[in-house]
C-alpha positions as CSV (number, residue, x, y, z in Angstrom):
1,M,0.1,0.2,-0.2
2,S,1.7,3.3,-1.0
3,L,1.3,6.7,0.7
4,V,-1.2,9.0,-1.0
5,N,-1.1,12.0,1.2
6,P,0.7,15.3,1.0
7,Y,2.9,16.4,3.8
8,S,5.1,19.1,3.8
9,T,8.7,19.2,5.0
10,G,11.4,22.3,4.8
11,A,11.7,25.0,8.0
12,Y,8.4,25.9,9.0
13,N,7.3,29.5,10.8
14,K,3.7,30.2,11.5
15,F,1.9,32.0,14.6
16,D,-1.5,33.7,15.2
17,D,-2.6,35.4,18.3
18,K,-2.3,32.3,20.9
19,E,0.2,30.2,19.4
20,Q,3.1,29.8,17.0
21,W,4.4,26.3,15.0
22,I,7.6,25.9,13.9
23,R,9.9,22.8,12.2
24,I,13.0,23.1,13.3
25,S,14.2,19.7,11.6
26,E,13.5,16.9,9.5
27,G,14.8,13.6,8.7
28,C,15.2,10.2,10.6
29,P,17.0,7.1,9.9
30,N,13.8,4.7,10.7
31,Q,12.6,4.4,7.4
32,C,9.0,3.2,8.4
33,E,7.2,2.3,5.7
34,Y,4.0,3.7,6.6
35,C,5.9,7.4,7.0
36,Y,6.5,10.5,4.6
37,E,9.8,11.6,6.7
38,P,13.3,11.2,4.8
39,K,15.6,9.7,5.6
40,E,18.2,13.1,5.6
41,Y,18.9,15.2,8.7
42,K,18.9,18.5,8.4
43,I,18.6,21.0,11.1
44,Y,17.0,24.6,10.4
45,D,17.6,27.7,13.0
46,I,15.4,28.6,15.1
47,P,13.2,31.0,14.2
48,E,12.2,34.2,16.7
49,I,10.2,33.1,19.2
50,V,7.0,35.2,19.5
51,R,4.6,33.3,21.5
52,N,4.3,31.7,24.8
53,L,2.8,28.6,23.4
54,V,4.8,27.0,20.9
55,K,3.6,23.4,18.7
56,I,6.8,22.1,17.5
57,M,6.0,20.0,14.1
58,D,9.2,17.8,13.8
59,M,8.9,14.4,12.9
60,N,11.5,13.3,15.3
61,L,13.2,15.7,17.0
62,L,14.8,12.7,19.6
63,C,16.8,10.9,17.0
64,K,19.2,14.4,16.1
65,P,22.5,14.5,17.0
66,K,22.1,17.8,18.9
67,A,18.5,17.5,20.4
68,K,19.4,17.9,24.1
69,N,21.1,20.9,22.4
70,I,18.1,22.4,20.5
71,I,15.7,21.5,23.6
72,D,17.9,23.7,26.2
73,K,18.1,26.2,23.9
74,L,14.5,26.3,23.3
75,G,14.0,26.4,27.1
76,V,16.0,29.5,27.7
77,K,13.3,31.7,25.0
78,R,11.2,34.3,26.9
79,V,8.4,36.4,25.1
80,D,7.7,39.2,27.2
81,G,9.6,38.2,30.1
82,K,7.8,35.0,30.6
83,V,8.4,31.8,30.2
84,V,7.7,29.7,26.9
85,Y,5.7,26.5,26.8
86,Y,6.2,23.4,24.2
87,E,4.8,20.9,22.6
88,L,5.7,18.2,20.4
89,I,3.0,17.3,17.7
90,C,4.7,14.4,16.9
91,G,4.8,11.2,19.4
92,I,8.6,10.7,20.6
93,D,10.4,7.6,19.7
94,Y,11.2,5.0,22.6
95,R,14.5,4.1,20.5
96,F,15.8,7.4,20.6
97,T,14.5,8.7,24.2
98,T,17.2,8.4,27.1
99,K,16.8,9.9,30.9
100,E,18.6,12.9,29.7
101,L,16.8,13.9,26.8
102,V,13.4,13.5,29.7
103,V,14.7,15.6,32.1
104,A,15.8,18.2,29.6
105,L,12.2,18.1,28.1
106,K,10.5,18.8,31.4
107,A,13.0,21.3,32.2
108,S,12.2,23.4,29.2
109,R,8.4,23.3,29.8
110,F,7.4,20.8,27.1
111,K,4.2,20.2,28.1
112,N,1.1,16.9,27.0
113,I,3.9,14.4,26.2
114,R,3.0,11.5,23.3
115,I,4.4,8.4,22.9
116,A,4.6,6.6,19.6
117,W,3.7,3.3,19.5
118,D,3.4,2.0,16.1
119,W,5.1,-1.7,16.5
120,G,4.4,-4.9,18.2
121,Y,3.1,-5.8,21.5
122,S,6.3,-7.0,22.2
123,T,7.8,-3.6,22.8
124,Q,5.5,-2.9,25.7
125,F,9.1,-3.0,28.1
126,K,10.1,-0.6,26.0
127,I,7.3,1.9,25.9
128,K,6.6,1.5,29.6
129,Q,10.7,2.2,30.3
130,T,10.1,5.8,28.6
131,I,6.9,6.3,30.4
132,K,8.5,5.4,33.9
133,W,11.2,8.3,32.8
134,L,8.7,10.8,31.9
135,I,6.7,10.4,35.4
136,K,10.8,9.9,37.5
137,A,11.2,13.9,35.7
138,G,7.7,14.6,36.9
139,Y,4.9,14.2,34.1
140,Q,2.2,12.8,35.5
141,S,0.8,9.4,34.2
142,K,-2.6,10.7,33.0
143,D,-1.1,13.6,30.8
144,I,1.1,11.3,28.5
145,M,-0.6,10.0,25.4
146,V,0.5,6.9,23.4
147,F,-0.4,7.5,19.8
148,I,-1.6,3.9,18.2
149,I,-1.1,3.6,14.4
150,C,-4.5,2.1,13.1
151,N,-5.3,0.3,10.0
152,W,-2.5,-0.6,9.2
153,K,-0.3,-3.9,9.6
154,I,-0.5,-4.3,13.0
155,D,-3.9,-6.6,13.4
156,Q,-6.9,-4.4,15.5
157,A,-6.4,-7.8,18.2
158,I,-2.9,-6.5,18.9
159,C,-3.9,-2.7,19.6
160,L,-6.4,-4.0,21.6
161,K,-4.1,-5.9,23.8
162,K,-1.7,-2.8,23.8
163,L,-4.9,-0.5,25.4
164,D,-5.3,-3.3,28.0
165,L,-1.9,-2.4,29.2
166,L,-2.3,1.6,29.1
167,K,-5.4,1.3,30.4
168,V,-3.2,-0.5,33.7
169,W,-0.2,2.3,33.1
170,R,-3.6,5.1,33.6
171,V,-2.3,6.8,30.5
172,Q,-4.1,8.6,27.5
173,V,-4.4,6.8,23.7
174,A,-4.7,8.6,20.7
175,D,-5.6,6.0,17.6
176,C,-3.9,7.8,14.7
177,Y,-4.5,6.1,11.1
178,F,-2.2,4.9,8.1
179,D,-1.8,7.4,5.1
180,N,-2.4,10.1,7.4
181,Q,-6.2,10.1,7.3
182,L,-8.5,11.7,9.8
183,S,-12.2,11.0,10.7
184,P,-14.7,10.5,9.7
185,N,-13.1,9.9,6.4
186,I,-11.3,6.8,6.8
187,K,-10.6,4.2,4.0
188,P,-10.0,1.1,5.2
189,E,-7.0,0.1,4.1
190,Y,-5.6,-3.3,7.0
191,W,-8.9,-3.2,9.1
192,T,-12.4,-3.2,8.5
193,E,-14.6,-0.6,8.7
194,K,-16.2,-2.5,11.4
195,E,-12.8,-2.8,13.2
196,I,-11.9,1.0,13.1
197,K,-15.1,2.1,14.6
198,E,-15.1,0.0,17.4
199,F,-11.7,0.8,17.8
200,R,-12.1,4.2,18.1
201,H,-15.6,3.7,20.3
202,K,-12.7,1.9,22.8
203,C,-10.4,4.5,22.6
204,R,-12.8,7.1,23.9
205,K,-13.7,5.3,27.0
206,H,-9.9,4.2,27.7
207,N,-9.2,8.2,27.9
208,Q,-12.8,8.4,30.1
209,L,-11.8,6.0,32.0
210,V,-8.0,7.0,32.6
211,N,-9.2,10.7,32.9
212,F,-11.9,10.0,35.5
213,G,-11.4,6.8,37.3
214,I,-14.3,6.0,36.9
215,D,-17.1,5.1,33.8
216,P,-18.9,8.8,32.8
217,E,-21.6,7.0,30.8
218,A,-22.6,3.8,33.0
219,D,-25.9,5.6,33.5
220,K,-26.0,5.5,29.6
221,V,-25.4,1.9,29.9
222,D,-27.7,0.8,32.5
223,T,-30.9,2.7,30.5
224,E,-30.1,1.1,27.0
225,P,-32.8,-0.9,25.6
226,L,-31.6,-4.4,24.9
227,G,-29.8,-5.8,21.8
228,L,-31.6,-8.0,19.4
229,K,-29.7,-10.8,20.8
230,A,-29.5,-9.7,24.6
231,L,-33.1,-10.0,24.2
232,E,-33.2,-13.7,22.2
233,D,-31.2,-14.7,25.1
234,K,-33.3,-13.7,27.8
235,R,-36.3,-15.2,25.7
236,I,-33.9,-18.6,25.5
237,R,-33.7,-18.2,29.2
238,R,-37.3,-17.9,29.9
239,N,-38.3,-21.1,28.1
240,K,-36.1,-23.4,29.9
241,G,-37.2,-21.5,32.9
242,C,-40.8,-22.1,32.1
243,R,-39.8,-26.0,30.7
244,R,-37.9,-27.0,33.9
245,L,-41.2,-25.7,35.8
246,N,-43.6,-27.7,33.9
247,T,-41.0,-30.9,34.7
248,M,-41.2,-30.3,38.3
249,K,-44.8,-30.1,38.4
250,K,-45.6,-33.3,36.3
251,A,-42.5,-34.6,39.0
252,F,-44.7,-33.7,42.0
253,F,-48.4,-34.8,40.4
254,I,-46.5,-38.1,40.1
255,V,-45.4,-38.6,43.9
256,Q,-49.0,-37.1,44.7
């Protein structure tokens, strides 16, 4: 399956009244088949920071040899005498994440950290280690989010197992779709339409449980009308109960 949706490259610097969007590097050695990012490393000058909230569009900032130096430089920026907060739009790559880099991210006020969990279930140990480093650096577990690639070659069943672990770890999840597709216009590629809808629903429910610690829709579940299968199961149980009652009555009269 080829990648068809467009993706911009090169230095980027745009801002509105509230926030600024920048790209200061590109290139990644992984060359994953579901990703557009070129292999060649390029580092661009940090543009003038003019907003106190800056969103960084770099696909894999942490893989750059000078990643810590870039993070430290961003951390000392000020706008109108006030500190600047940063947010990495793309998920950090556990393969390049170190304790030193995590501490630097926290010190430079990077918030809403996202982790990319694109590969199989067996990488759970690396993902867990990255989460541990983030928590030790001062991040709250529920403020960390894990990106899971969907509608790709990793089966939905594997992604559901990831959800089970992330629930135990109390970490939020975001379902990201192959080839940069966005809901509600997701075209089934490696998953069925049913699997896509089911997983989106489960991700929403997962985040509710992580954020609130309870199911805020429990009352809705209790008052929902029974589905056709549930009604049929209820009818079967009722009929079995009636047959058992009739058998008991016959046995009673025989004894009499």
